[in-house]
Structures are given as structure tokens and as C-alpha cells.
C-alpha positions in Angstrom: -58.2 3.6 36.1 -54.3 4.6 36.2 -53.0 4.4 39.9 -52.3 8.0 41.4 -48.8 9.4 41.1 -46.7 10.5 44.5 -43.6 11.9 45.0 -42.1 12.8 48.2 -38.9 14.6 48.5 -36.4 13.5 51.3 -33.1 13.8 49.9 -30.9 13.4 53.1 -29.4 10.6 55.2 -30.1 7.6 56.9 -31.8 8.9 59.5 -33.6 11.8 57.9 -35.1 8.9 55.9 -36.2 6.7 59.5 -37.5 9.2 61.3 -39.9 10.3 58.1 -40.8 6.7 58.7 -43.9 7.4 60.3 -45.1 10.3 57.9 -44.7 8.2 54.8 -46.9 5.0 55.8 -49.4 7.5 56.7 -49.2 8.5 53.3 -49.6 5.0 52.1 -52.7 4.2 54.6 -54.3 7.5 53.4 -53.8 6.6 49.4 -54.4 3.0 48.9 -53.3 1.9 45.8 -51.1 5.3 44.8 -47.8 4.5 43.6 -45.4 6.7 46.0 -41.9 7.3 45.0 -39.5 8.6 47.2 -36.6 11.3 46.2 -33.8 9.9 48.0 -30.3 8.7 47.5 -30.5 5.4 46.2 -28.0 3.7 48.8 -31.3 4.3 51.2 -33.7 2.1 48.6 -33.7 -1.1 50.3 -34.8 0.1 53.6 -37.2 2.7 52.1 -39.0 -0.1 51.0 -38.8 -2.5 53.6 -40.8 0.2 55.7 -43.8 -0.8 53.6 -44.5 2.9 52.5 -42.8 3.2 49.2 -42.7 1.5 46.0 -39.3 3.0 44.0 -36.5 5.4 44.6 -35.8 8.3 42.8 -32.5 8.7 43.3 -31.6 12.4 44.8 -29.2 13.8 47.3 -29.6 17.5 48.6 -31.2 20.3 46.4 -28.5 21.6 43.6 -29.5 19.1 40.9 -33.3 19.7 39.4 -35.7 16.6 40.0 -35.7 14.6 36.8 -39.3 14.5 35.2 -38.7 11.0 34.7 -41.6 10.2 37.0 -44.0 11.2 34.8 -47.4 13.5 35.6 -47.7 13.7 39.2 -50.7 14.0 41.4 -49.2 14.8 44.4 -45.6 16.2 45.7 -44.8 15.9 49.6 -42.4 18.0 50.6 -40.5 15.7 53.6 -37.1 17.7 53.2 -37.9 21.0 54.5 -39.6 23.8 54.8 -38.6 25.6 51.5 -37.8 27.9 49.7 -35.7 25.6 47.7 -37.2 22.5 48.2 -41.0 23.9 47.8 -39.6 25.1 43.7 -37.8 21.5 42.9 -41.5 20.1 43.3 -43.0 23.6 42.2 -41.0 22.6 39.0 -42.5 19.0 38.4 -46.1 20.8 38.1 -47.9 18.4 40.3 -51.6 18.4 41.1 -50.9 19.4 44.8 -48.3 20.0 46.8 -48.3 19.1 50.3 -45.7 21.4 52.5 -45.0 24.1 55.0 -46.1 27.3 54.2 -43.0 29.0 52.4 -44.3 32.5 51.3 -40.7 32.9 49.9 -41.9 30.0 47.1 -45.4 31.8 46.4 -46.8 28.7 49.0 -49.2 29.4 51.9 -51.3 26.8 51.7 -49.8 24.9 54.9 -48.9 24.6 58.6 -46.5 26.6 59.7 -43.1 25.7 60.8 -42.2 24.9 64.3 -38.3 25.0 65.1 -38.7 23.3 68.8 -40.5 20.3 67.2 -39.3 16.9 67.4 -37.9 15.3 63.5 -40.3 12.6 63.9 -43.6 14.8 64.8 -42.6 17.6 62.8 -43.5 15.5 60.1 -46.5 13.5 61.4 -47.9 17.2 61.7 -47.5 18.1 58.3 -49.0 15.1 56.7 -52.1 15.1 59.7 -52.5 18.9 58.6 -53.6 17.6 54.8 -55.5 14.7 56.2 -53.2 11.8 56.5 -53.6 10.8 60.1 -50.0 9.6 61.3 -48.4 8.1 64.4 -44.9 9.0 65.4 -44.5 5.8 67.3 -44.6 3.9 64.7 -41.4 3.9 64.0 -40.2 -0.1 63.9 -38.5 -1.6 61.0 -39.7 -5.7 60.0 -36.8 -8.0 60.7 -34.4 -7.4 57.9 -33.8 -10.3 55.2 -29.9 -10.2 55.3 -27.6 -11.8 57.6 -25.9 -10.0 60.6 -22.4 -10.3 59.9 -21.4 -10.6 63.9 -24.6 -11.9 65.3 -25.2 -11.0 68.8 -22.1 -8.3 69.1 -22.2 -5.1 70.6 -21.8 -2.3 68.2 -19.9 0.7 69.0 -20.0 3.6 66.2 -17.6 6.4 66.4 -18.4 8.3 63.3 -20.8 11.0 62.5 -21.5 13.3 59.6 -19.8 16.8 61.2 -17.2 16.8 64.0 -19.4 18.8 66.4 -21.4 15.7 66.5 -17.7 13.1 67.0 -17.3 12.1 70.6 -13.3 11.7 70.9 -12.3 7.5 69.4 -10.1 7.3 72.8 -13.4 7.6 74.7 -15.6 5.4 72.2 -11.9 3.2 72.7 -12.5 2.7 76.3 -16.2 1.8 76.0 -15.2 -0.9 73.8 -12.2 -2.1 76.1 -14.3 -1.8 78.8 -17.2 -4.1 77.2 -14.9 -6.6 75.8 -13.1 -6.9 79.4 -17.1 -7.6 80.0 -17.1 -10.4 77.6 -19.0 -9.1 74.7 -17.9 -9.5 71.3 -17.6 -5.8 70.5 -17.5 -4.7 66.5 -16.6 -1.5 65.2 -18.9 0.1 62.2 -18.5 3.2 59.8 -18.3 4.0 56.2 -16.4 3.9 53.9 -14.7 7.4 54.5 -14.6 6.2 58.4 -12.1 3.5 57.9 -9.2 5.5 59.5 -11.6 6.3 62.6 -12.6 3.1 62.8 -9.0 1.3 63.0 -8.0 3.6 65.6 -10.8 3.0 67.7 -9.9 -0.6 67.2 -6.1 -0.3 68.2 -6.8 1.9 70.8 -9.1 -0.6 72.4 -7.1 -3.9 71.8 -9.6 -5.7 69.7 -8.8 -7.9 67.2 -8.7 -6.8 63.6 -11.6 -8.6 62.8 -14.0 -6.3 64.9 -13.1 -3.7 62.1 -16.1 -3.7 59.6 -15.9 -0.5 58.7 -16.5 0.1 55.4 -17.5 -3.5 54.3 -21.2 -3.4 55.8 -23.8 -1.8 53.1 -27.2 -0.9 54.3 -28.8 -3.7 54.2 -25.6 -6.0 56.4 -25.6 -2.5 58.1 -29.0 -3.0 59.3 -29.0 -6.7 59.8 -26.1 -6.1 62.2 -28.2 -3.7 64.3 -31.2 -5.6 64.3 -29.4 -8.6 65.4 -26.8 -6.8 68.1 -26.7 -6.9 72.1 -26.4 -3.1 71.9 -25.3 -0.3 70.3 -23.1 2.7 71.3 -22.5 5.6 69.1 -23.5 9.5 68.6 -26.4 11.5 67.0 -26.5 9.6 64.1 -28.3 7.4 61.6 -27.1 4.2 63.2 -29.1 5.2 66.5 -31.8 5.8 64.6 -31.5 2.6 63.1 -31.2 0.7 67.0 -34.4 2.7 67.1 -36.2 1.2 64.3 -35.3 -2.2 65.5 -35.8 -1.4 69.1 -32.1 -2.9 69.6 -30.8 -1.5 73.4 -28.6 1.7 72.9 -26.5 4.2 74.5 -26.6 7.1 72.1 -24.0 10.6 72.9 -26.0 13.4 72.2 -24.4 17.5 71.1 -25.0 19.9 70.2 -28.6 18.9 69.0 -30.9 18.0 71.7 -32.5 14.9 71.7 -35.9 16.1 72.1 -35.2 17.2 68.6 -33.9 13.8 67.3 -33.6 11.4 70.1 -35.2 8.1 70.1 -38.8 7.8 71.6 -39.1 7.3 75.4 -38.2 3.7 76.0 -36.7 1.7 78.3 -34.3 0.1 75.8 -32.5 3.4 74.7 -30.4 5.6 77.2 -29.4 9.2 76.2 -26.4 10.8 77.0 -26.5 14.9 77.2 -25.0 17.5 79.1 -28.1 19.9 77.9 -26.1 22.2 76.1 -26.9 23.4 72.4 -24.5 24.7 69.3 -23.7 24.1 66.1 -24.6 20.6 64.3 -22.4 21.4 61.6 -19.6 22.8 63.4 -15.9 21.5 62.6 -14.7 20.7 66.1 -16.3 18.4 68.4 -18.9 20.5 70.7 -18.0 21.1 74.2 -21.5 20.1 75.4 -20.4 16.5 74.0 -16.6 16.5 75.4 -18.4 16.6 78.8 -19.9 13.3 78.5 -17.4 11.1 80.2 -16.0 7.8 78.8 -16.9 6.4 82.5 -20.7 7.7 82.4 -20.8 6.0 79.0 -19.3 2.9 80.2 -21.9 2.9 83.1 -24.9 3.5 80.6 -23.8 0.5 78.3 -23.4 -1.9 81.3 -26.8 -1.5 82.8 -28.4 -1.1 79.0 -26.8 -5.1 79.0 -27.8 -6.0 82.1 -31.2 -5.3 81.5 -31.2 -7.3 78.3 -29.8 -9.9 80.0 -32.1 -9.6 82.6 -35.3 -10.0 80.1 
């Protein structure tokens, strides 16, 4: 008997993958023996497979390019990307035997549950697959210990970048936090993707850290995961790195704005400290969101000091 073929679409970023892990695991449990392919950026493949829910990756970024038919005949297609209609139509073009997705009359699909814009991202996808008979646990977010070695064991990780300027806290404030933690005896390193090296260098320089503290542009995802998993503390904005801290239960200080943590924040655990001014806005804005700027460096330093104190006191 041939294995059931399943394609799950989540052609988004790191944080998007990690918030979908509980739903992906529910699909795995509910379809034992199936071959589950995830349509997502190829760079996310190692983490997706480490979750235990995915067999392989179909490289996919966004919704502009049709999905290749290389996956072969599909028994089930699952839309964990959005509510349609474009994502629905991309999957429908592959002629799956069954489509699991939110209802989207514009795409001619009314078989799924309705979309709740106020739902937390983790709960949203858990509720979707649960509606189709795959019981999901929103708390099932943990990833196993990474196989790679950390490039800075036991360091405090400061990650100043974010995909959009609206979610980017000022470099000067990240530097103030980094300097205070360094002065408190912590080893501090600064991370960032290949496009964030100038930002990371600026934080390192303003904080008075050694050049070796700049790890930006040279931590591929497996090494970044290992770094976060072995860190004493992570300080960052509303980014994928924050979701890595959740996945490895690493203590964190997360700076939210303009998206409320009730939509994308970590689960209510003592190790995660969320700072949010209580204001909503456009997460794709081209300038730092005013509500984010209401969070002071002193507030972040205080939260970081408390988080490290809790770690030391365990």
C-alpha cells in the first residue's frame, strides 16, 4: 500500500513555522505513516524536520509562484498559510483529494471553519486542524535540543533586527541593554541575518562590546538555533528569534509593538517577559511604531535583570 501524501503550505518565515508546530504535530499524529511535505522556505528545512512533524520540504516563499507538481498526486492539502483566496487556489491547482483550510467563499471553498482575526496565531492553526478531526495542543511548542553546537555557549543574545521597521526598537536602546548586561558580568553577543549586519555592528559599537560579539551574518539557522537553545537570555523584538526562545524554553525579554502579544506572544511561562505599551498599529510600517518607542531601555534592562536573576536562582 502506498503512503498517503500530504502537503502543508506555510510559505512564510521562522516565527510562522514555529507557531505552526503544534498543528503540524497534530497532523502527524492523526495520519500515521503519511508522508508530510511542508511548502516553506528551504532554509527552514532543518528545524521543520527536527519538529518530528515533517518528512521533507517543498521550497516555497510567498504566494506569487505556483507550487511545483513534483510532489506527485496529493491525498490531502492543508492551508496553514492564510485564509485565501490566493493560498487556497495555489493548493487547489494541485488537485488534492481533500483540502483542509479556512472557509473562503471567494475561492469557492466553504468547507472549513471561519477565520477569527483576534485569535492567537498558535491557537488559530490548532483550531483549524482540530475542526477536521486532528486534535492539537497549543502548548506543544517545544523543539528537541539542537544537534549543532552553540557558537557562544551561555551567552546573552541581543537580536536588534525585525522584518519591518515598525517592529524595530532603536539600536541605541538595544545597545544600552547590551552594555548594562555586560557591565553586570554577562557575555553578550549580537545576532542578525545577512541583511542586518550594519545594524548589529552599530549595536556592538554603541555598547562598547568587542568585535567578536558580532555574530550577525554568520549564524546559519542550525547554529542560530543552538545559540538560542544554550543562551542564558534572549532580548529581541517581535521576531522569529523570540519564537526560538519559546521553542527551547530559553528565558527572554520580548519587545512588542505594534502587534499585541495576545496575537503572537509566547505562552504564559515565567521565563518569558513581554514588554508592550498596549497600543495597536500597522506591523508593516516603515518607521518604528510609536507604541514600541514608549518602551524605555531602563524598562528592558529591569526585565532582563529580573529574568537573569530567576535563571541564577533556579
